[in-house]
C-alpha positions in Angstrom: 3.1 28.7 40.2 6.8 27.9 40.9 9.2 29.9 43.0 10.9 31.6 40.0 7.7 32.8 38.4 6.3 33.9 41.8 9.5 35.9 42.5 9.2 37.6 39.1 5.6 38.4 39.7 6.3 39.9 43.1 9.3 41.8 41.7 7.1 43.3 38.9 4.5 44.4 41.4 7.2 45.9 43.7 8.8 47.7 40.8 5.5 49.4 39.9 4.7 50.3 43.6 8.2 51.7 44.1 7.3 54.9 42.4 4.2 55.5 44.5 3.8 56.4 48.1 4.4 59.4 50.3 8.2 59.0 50.6 9.0 58.6 46.9 9.2 62.4 46.3 11.8 63.1 49.0 13.8 60.0 48.1 13.8 61.2 44.5 15.0 64.6 45.7 17.8 63.0 47.7 18.8 60.9 44.6 18.9 64.1 42.5 21.3 65.9 44.8 24.5 64.8 43.0 23.1 66.1 39.7 22.2 69.5 41.4 25.8 69.6 42.8 27.3 68.9 39.4 25.2 71.7 37.9 26.3 74.1 40.6 30.0 73.2 40.2 29.9 73.3 36.4 28.2 76.6 36.5 31.0 78.4 38.4 33.2 80.8 36.6 36.1 78.4 36.2 33.9 75.4 35.7 34.3 71.9 37.1 37.4 69.9 37.2 38.4 66.2 37.6 38.8 66.5 41.3 35.2 67.8 41.6 33.8 65.0 39.6 35.8 62.3 41.5 35.1 63.9 44.9 31.4 64.2 44.2 31.1 60.6 43.1 33.3 59.1 45.8 32.4 61.2 48.9 28.9 62.4 48.1 27.2 59.9 45.9 28.9 56.7 47.1 29.3 57.5 50.8 26.2 59.6 51.5 23.4 59.2 48.9 23.8 55.5 48.1 24.0 54.2 51.7 21.1 56.5 52.7 18.9 55.1 49.9 20.0 51.6 50.6 19.1 52.0 54.2 15.7 53.6 53.7 14.7 51.3 50.9 16.1 48.2 52.6 14.2 48.6 55.8 11.0 49.1 53.8 11.3 45.8 51.9 9.2 44.1 54.6 8.9 47.0 57.0 6.1 48.6 55.0 4.1 45.4 55.2 4.7 45.1 58.9 3.7 48.7 59.7 0.7 48.4 57.4 -0.3 45.1 59.0 -0.5 43.4 55.6 2.3 41.0 56.1 0.1 38.3 57.5 -2.1 38.5 54.4 1.0 38.1 52.2 2.4 35.2 54.1 -0.9 33.3 53.8 -0.8 33.4 50.0 0.2 30.1 48.3 3.8 31.1 47.8 6.8 30.5 50.1 7.7 33.4 52.4 11.2 33.9 50.9 9.5 34.6 47.5 8.0 37.8 48.8 11.3 38.9 50.4 13.4 38.2 47.3 10.8 39.5 44.9 10.3 42.8 46.7 14.1 43.2 47.1 14.6 42.7 43.3 11.7 44.9 42.3 12.7 47.8 44.6 16.3 47.4 43.7 15.5 47.5 40.0 13.3 50.5 40.3 15.6 52.7 42.3 18.7 51.3 40.7 17.4 52.6 37.4 16.8 56.0 38.9 20.2 56.1 40.6 21.9 55.0 37.4 20.2 57.7 35.3 21.1 60.4 37.8 24.7 59.2 38.0 24.9 59.2 34.2 23.4 62.7 34.0 25.7 64.1 36.6 28.7 62.6 34.8 27.5 64.1 31.5 27.4 67.6 33.2 31.0 67.2 34.3 31.9 65.9 30.9 31.3 69.4 29.5 34.4 70.7 31.4 36.4 67.5 32.1 36.0 65.5 28.9 35.3 62.1 30.4 35.7 58.9 28.4 32.7 56.6 28.1 34.3 54.1 30.4 34.7 56.8 33.1 31.0 57.7 32.9 30.1 54.0 33.0 32.4 53.6 36.1 30.5 56.3 38.0 27.1 54.6 37.1 28.2 51.1 37.8 29.9 51.9 41.2 26.7 53.6 42.4 24.5 50.7 41.3 26.7 48.1 42.8 26.9 49.9 46.1 23.2 50.5 46.2 22.3 46.9 45.7 24.8 45.7 48.3 23.5 48.2 50.9 19.9 47.4 50.0 20.2 43.6 50.5 22.2 44.0 53.7 19.7 46.4 55.4 16.7 44.4 54.1 18.1 41.3 55.9 18.9 43.4 59.0 15.2 44.6 59.1 14.1 41.0 59.2 16.4 40.3 62.1 15.5 43.4 64.2 12.9 46.1 64.4 15.7 48.6 65.2 17.3 48.1 61.8 16.9 51.8 60.9 18.9 53.0 63.9 21.5 50.2 63.7 21.8 50.7 60.0 22.4 54.4 60.4 25.2 53.7 62.8 26.8 51.1 60.6 26.5 53.2 57.4 27.5 56.6 58.6 29.5 56.1 61.8 31.2 52.7 61.5 31.8 52.9 57.8 32.8 56.5 58.0 35.4 55.6 60.7 37.0 52.6 59.0 36.5 53.2 55.2 39.5 55.5 54.8 42.0 53.9 57.3 45.3 53.9 55.5 46.8 50.8 57.2 45.8 47.2 57.3 42.8 45.5 55.9 40.2 47.1 58.1 38.9 49.5 55.5 38.0 46.5 53.2 35.2 45.6 55.6 33.4 48.8 54.2 31.0 48.6 51.3 32.2 52.1 50.3 35.7 50.8 49.9 34.8 48.4 47.2 32.3 50.6 45.4 35.0 53.4 45.5 37.5 50.9 44.2 35.3 50.1 41.2 35.1 53.8 40.4 38.8 54.5 40.9 39.9 51.6 38.7 37.7 53.0 36.0 40.0 56.1 36.0 43.4 54.6 35.2 44.8 57.6 33.5 43.6 60.2 36.0 45.7 61.6 38.9 43.7 61.4 42.1 46.5 61.7 44.5 45.4 65.0 45.8 42.0 63.6 46.9 42.1 62.8 50.6 40.4 59.6 51.8 41.7 57.1 49.2 44.6 56.0 51.3 43.0 52.6 52.1 42.8 51.6 48.4 45.9 49.6 47.6 47.6 49.3 44.2 47.2 45.5 44.2 43.4 45.7 44.6 41.5 45.2 41.4 38.0 45.9 40.1 37.5 42.2 40.0 38.0 41.8 43.7 35.6 44.7 44.3 33.0 42.9 42.1 33.4 39.7 44.0 33.0 41.3 47.4 29.9 43.4 46.5 28.3 40.4 44.8 29.0 38.3 47.9 27.4 41.0 50.1 24.3 41.1 47.9 23.9 37.3 47.5 24.7 36.4 51.1 22.5 39.1 52.6 19.6 38.1 50.3 20.0 34.4 51.2 20.2 35.2 54.9 17.2 37.5 54.7 15.1 34.9 52.9 16.2 32.2 55.4 15.2 34.5 58.4 11.9 35.3 56.8 11.2 31.5 56.5 12.4 30.7 60.0 11.3 33.6 62.2 7.9 35.0 63.1 7.6 38.7 62.5 5.5 40.5 65.1 2.8 42.8 63.7 2.0 46.0 65.6 -1.4 46.2 67.1 -4.1 48.2 65.4 -4.8 51.6 66.8 -8.2 53.3 67.0 
């Protein structure tokens, strides 16, 4: 079995397992929160408006739900096998270690990416009843959420290979560091943020909408394009995946001792 077929086999297995386990229910409920919020806002007396749709996507889905899912799923890529003391068994199989890392990353990313995409589409369709969104605008909400999720997922998966404290460090990076720099109006500091580029994808999908009253978009410059956002997010995903695979191959991962 070559590396490609092995990766696809591991990915298929990880995809099937992603919808099982004790945490799937509450992760699914978290993923559904933007849809619940859309239903609440659309159900008000005056209905939803464009600012509600854009604000929910930018500052709820892309800056809260997506990084949270990326963090929790990313640290579980190998973390579940470490905590379950099954990593040694996997690494003794006749496949290179990076195959398991990349395969699990792709499988989990595909499983929850599908779910996040469906929820983003459903939420946009709810807003469409009041706002009349174009198909490209609905697609922009879906694509920006998927791109952000995959970037966060790969980054935090690699971080978990590097350190056992990835959950704490990842929380600080995603919700403290990014929250502080992502909306800075001056300089290029905000471009370090994954949110900046996923938000840029979404905003560039709304060329005919006036979003000037939304606070927090000051860091997005007129010269920035969707293409530049795609390049950055793809680079984060690919580099993080490559670094994680390299670390898995080079480093020994300590397994917690069994308890009585």
